[in-house]
C-alpha positions in Angstrom: 0.1 0.0 -0.2 2.8 2.4 1.1 4.6 2.1 -2.2 1.5 2.4 -4.4 0.7 5.9 -2.4 4.5 7.2 -2.4 4.5 7.1 -6.2 0.9 8.4 -6.7 1.2 11.2 -4.3 4.5 11.5 -2.9 6.5 10.1 0.1 5.2 12.1 3.0 1.6 11.5 1.8 2.2 8.0 1.8 3.9 7.9 5.4 1.0 9.8 7.0 -1.8 7.6 4.8 -0.3 4.2 6.3 0.4 5.2 9.5 -3.9 6.4 9.8 -4.3 3.1 8.2 -2.5 1.3 10.9 -3.8 3.4 13.5 -7.6 2.4 12.4 -6.6 -1.1 12.7 -4.9 -0.6 16.0 -7.9 0.6 17.2 -11.0 -1.4 15.7 -8.7 -4.3 17.2 -8.5 -3.1 20.3 -11.7 -1.0 20.5 -14.5 -3.7 19.6 -11.8 -7.2 19.2 -12.4 -7.0 15.6 -9.8 -9.5 14.2 -7.1 -8.3 11.5 -7.3 -10.5 8.7 -4.8 -11.2 5.7 -6.6 -11.9 3.0 -3.5 -13.2 0.9 -2.3 -12.0 -2.3 -4.9 -14.2 -4.1 -7.6 -12.3 -3.0 -5.7 -8.9 -3.3 -5.2 -9.8 -7.1 -8.7 -10.8 -7.8 -9.8 -7.5 -6.3 -7.5 -5.3 -8.0 -8.0 -7.2 -11.4 -11.8 -6.1 -11.0 -11.2 -2.8 -10.6 -8.9 -2.4 -13.2 -11.7 -4.2 -15.5 -13.7 -1.4 -14.2 -11.6 1.3 -15.1 -11.2 0.2 -18.4 -15.0 -0.3 -19.4 -15.2 3.4 -18.0 -12.4 4.9 -20.2 -13.6 2.6 -23.2 -17.3 3.9 -22.6 -16.4 7.6 -22.1 -14.4 7.2 -25.6 -17.2 5.2 -27.2 -15.9 1.6 -26.8 -17.0 -1.5 -25.2 -15.1 -4.2 -24.0 -15.9 -7.7 -24.8 -14.2 -10.9 -22.8 -12.5 -12.9 -25.2 -11.6 -16.4 -24.5 -8.5 -17.7 -23.4 -5.6 -18.7 -25.9 -2.4 -19.4 -25.6 0.4 -18.5 -28.3 -0.3 -21.2 -30.4 -4.0 -20.4 -30.8 -5.3 -23.1 -28.8 -7.8 -22.5 -26.2 -6.1 -23.7 -22.6 -7.9 -25.5 -20.2 -8.4 -23.1 -17.3 -11.0 -22.7 -15.1 -11.2 -18.9 -16.1 -14.5 -18.5 -18.3 -12.6 -15.7 -20.2 -10.0 -12.6 -19.7 -9.8 -9.4 -20.7 -5.9 -8.9 -20.9 
């Protein structure tokens, strides 16, 4: 989180935002006993992918285009046997 914010907003803002997030998590843990659950990298990547698809769709719509999912195809042109129905990139 800190690195991404530092790239976007600058180091001083990123430090403050990271400290605030950690403080909020600690406060919730101490005040209400809310557990801090690590969702893992796979959940983060999935959430990031969905947000990216949403941003791409919104940008495409503003430009007058519509995104369409395509089947997962490997470099030889054969369909792969993955569990995903389709990918946008």
